[in-house]
N, C-alpha and C positions, 0 to 999 in steps of 0.2 A: 419582457414578456412577464406577463405574470404568472406566480407560478403553480397556478391553475391548468395556466395552457402548455407551460413544459412538460406535465404528465412527470412526474420524479421517478427516478427508476426506487424498482425494487424487489429486484434479483443478484444479489450479491456474491460474489466466490471471491476466497480468498487461499492465496499458495501460499502450502507450508512448505519445509524442506528440512532434513539433517543441519543443526545447528543456525536455525532462524531465531532472531532475538525476539523474546518472547513482547516484551511491551509495542513490540512495531506492529503483532498483529490485537493486539486485547486490547490497546490502549484506543487504537479505534473501534474495532469490535461493542468493546462496552457502550462507547458510544449509540453504533446500530442497535444492540440489546435491547436499552434504555428505550430509543423514539420506538422499536417495533412493539412497547405495551399497547400504544395509543396509534400505531401507522405499519399494517400488516407485510413484513417484509419476508424473505426467503433468502438463505445463506445456505451453499455449501464451503466444505470444506478440499482444498484440494492437492493432488501429492503425486509422486509418480507411482505409490505402488497403492493400498489401502493396509499398510503397516502399519503400527503406533512411530510418530514421528517425534522424534526430543529436541526441546531447544538446547539441549547439555552438548558441549563443546568435550572431548575424550580428552582430560588431563585429571591429573590425581587431583581428589577435594573439590571437584566441579559438581554440582547439583541441575538437576532440569526438570520442564514438566512434558509427559504425553501429549499429544492431541493424535485423535482418530483419525482420521481422513474421511469425507464423506461420498468419495470419486475421485478416479485417479484422472491425469491429463487425458485419456483414450474415450474416457467417458463422461467429463464435461460435458453437464447439461447445455442443450443450444441455443439455448432463450436466455442464459447469462445475459446480464446488461453492463454490472461494474464489475471488474475484476479489481485487486487489491493487491498488491505483491509486495514482501517485507524483504526487509536484511537480515543482515547478523551473521557471524563467523563465516555460516556453512556456504555464504555467497564466496566466499571465495576459491572456492573447490569446484574446478571446470567438470566433474564430473557428474556433481550434487546442481549445477546453474545450464549445464547445455540442454537438459530436459525442458527447464523450465523458459527458456530461451523459443526451443522450438513449441511450445506449447503459448507462448506469450504472441509468435510470429502467425503463428496459426490462426490462435484467437481474436487474436484485437481485430482485425474487419469487420467482425460480426457487434463489437462491443459497440456499448455507447458512452461508456468512462472505462479509464488505465488509471490505477491512484495505486505508487508507489513510496514508499517509508527507508528513508534510511539507504543504504545500499542497496534497498532492492530495484532503483535507478540503475546502478552498474549491473543488474541481473538484463535486467530492461535493453539496457541501451547494445551490449551485445545481441541480440536478436533483429538491430536494423531500426524497430521502430522510433527510435526518438531522433534518428539522424535529421539534422537542421529544424530541430526543433529544440526551445530553450525548456532546461531543466535544472536540477539542483539534487544535493546528493548529503550526503555527513561531512560534515566539517574535517574530523579528526583522520577520514580515511579518502580526502579527497584528492589525492595526486593520483590513486590506484585506482580511484573509482571514476573519476573522468579519465582513467587512462581505457575504460575499455568503451568508449565510445568517441574516439577523436574527428565525428561528425557533428557533434551532438554540442549546439549552442549553451553550455553548461553557465550556468548564473551562483557565483558563490556567494554576494549577498543576499540570502533570498530564505525564508521562513519555509517558502513554499512557493512552487513554482505553478500555473496554468499555463497551457498551452493548447487552445483548441480543447480536445475532448482527453488530455493529460494532466492529471496532477501528478505533481512529484515533490516529493519532500526530502528536507536537512533531516539530522540525525534523530531518530529514538523516538522522544519525548513529543518532536514535530511532525509525528504521526495526525497526532492526537489534534492538534491545531489543526494541519489539513483535514480533519474526517469532519471539525466542527467549521470549517469554512466551506466545507463543500457540501453536509447537510444543508447550511444557512444559504448556503447560492440553487440549491435545489430544495428542498423545503420551507426556506423560511429564514429568515433573522431568527424572528422569535422564538421559532424551534430550538437552534442552537443554542438561543442565549437558556431556554429553557433547562436543558440539557445539561449544557455547562453547572446550572445552578444544582441540578439536581448532583451532576457527581462533586459538586463543590471544586470545583475547577474555575480556573480563571484563565482566561483564555490569553491567548498571543491573536490580536485580529488585524496586523499588516505583516501582509507577506512577505515586506522586504527586511521587517525586524528582526534578524540575527545577530545572535550576544554572540553567538562560538563562530561566527565568519571570519 
């Protein structure tokens, strides 16, 4: 099927939560930001409330950045096509992840694509939508992450994994490779290469080439 026939998605959403990993979100979003210069896109930032959400982990000397959500999980646009779920230290807090897992469970049937970065796959695994699917996650947190979804077919040797309409990546920077691969699949390899060149980024174009596995 050609790129034209695919009608690539244009309505993206990203989940943020206290203690999310900054690069999990801003790495993939930077590629979308740059692509939107020539391809009109829409983006919503989703959280449990509309209060500012910090990447900071509460510990002496730690710093972080705040993000202002545009929507809550309860008023997410019904026409959302692609949802990105990051990981981070906050992914280990059940009080934080339970509302996200419920949101994913409720929203997934209407999505065209679900993307996760790092331990975002562990959060999504809690929703059950990864059951009996192939997926990967952060290798430094592998044992904990995979324990969140015993029915998931976890793939350790993978930079990213595609199973149907679900794309999952390994840790942190792997989300950038996942997003460029997703852009190549949806918008064409030439577009992905142009965007990587704009960012002066050397892509890992092999999904199975994971030096951290």
